[in-house]
N, C-alpha and C positions, 0 to 999 in steps of 0.2 A: 603603795605607789613604789616602794624601793624594789620590790620583786619585779615589778613591770620594767623598771629602769634596768636593774640587772639583768633580765631576760632580753631586753632591748639590746643592751651592751654587748651581751654574749652573742646575741645574733650577729649583730653588727662586727663582732670580732671574727666570728665564724664565717661571715660573708666576705671580710677583708682577707681571712686565711685562705678561703677557697679561691679568691682572685689571685693571690700571690702564688698558690700552688699551681693554679691553672695557667698563669703566666709562664712560670718555670717550666712545666710540662710542654707547653706550646713552644716555648724558645728551644728547649732542648730536642724538640722533635724537629722543628722546621729549620733550625740553624745549619745544619749540614746540608740540606737541600738548597737553602739560599746561598750558601757558599758556593755549592756546586754550579748553581744557576748564574752566579756572578762571575765564576771563573769562565765559564762558556761563554758569556756576554763578553768578556775581555778577549777570549780568542776570537770571536766573531768580528770584533771591532778591529782587532789587529789584521786579520784576513781581508775585511773590507778595505782598510787603508792600504794594504798591499796590493790588492786589485786595482784600486784607484790609482794608484801610482804606476803600476804596469799599464792600464788603459791609457793614462796620459802619455806615457812613454811611446806606446804603440801608436797613439794619434800622431805624436811628432814625427815618428818614422814614416807614418804614411803620409804625412805633408811633405817631407822631404822627397819621397818617392814620387809624389805627384808633380812637384817643382821639376824634378829630374826628368820625368816623362815629358812635361811641357817643353823643357829645354831641347830635349832630343827631337821632339817633333818640329819645333820652330828651326833647329839647324838641318832637319831633312828636308823641310819645305824650302829653305833656302839653297841647299845642294841640287835639288830638283830644279828650282829656278835658274840656277847657274848652269845645270847640265842642258836644260832645254835652250838657253840662250847659245851655249857652245854648239849645240847639235844644230840649231837654226843656221849658224854661221857656216857649218860644215855642209850643212844640206844646199845652202845657197852656192857654195863653191862647187859643189858636186854637180848642181844643175848647170852652172856656168860651164864646166869641163864637158858636160854632155852636149850642150848646146852650141859650143864652138865647133866649126867644121873645118878641118885642115885638109889639105891633099896630100897625097903621097902614102909612105908606108904607116899602117895604122900605129904600130908599135913606136915608131919615131914620133909620130904626132901626139900619142898619149903621153910619151916622155916629155916632149917639149911643152905640152899644155901643164903637165904636173910641175916642171922646172919653173915654169913661168909662174904658176900659181903659188909656189913657194918661194919664188924671188930669187931663184939661182941662176 
């Protein structure tokens, strides 16, 4: 029995030695690859965070541009409304001038009507 125990202990030691050598060889082979992949992952993470920051910044700028465009559109609509109201008054005044009939010299009549309209 002792030879069987010695053989079993030797086989166990050989198996443990094989496991230790296999682990060392595997570690020495895959450690550089693992380190390279980890550095690439870190670079990708940094690039992703940079792009996320840029996208957020671009979104804020786009929002500001949209607000500015809406403001400009509102001011333009207000200006158009004011211009239309002013033009309506001028159009009505021009119609009154055309409809009034005065006798005599046409130039004097036109001057008189314009002076009257301007309050002179």
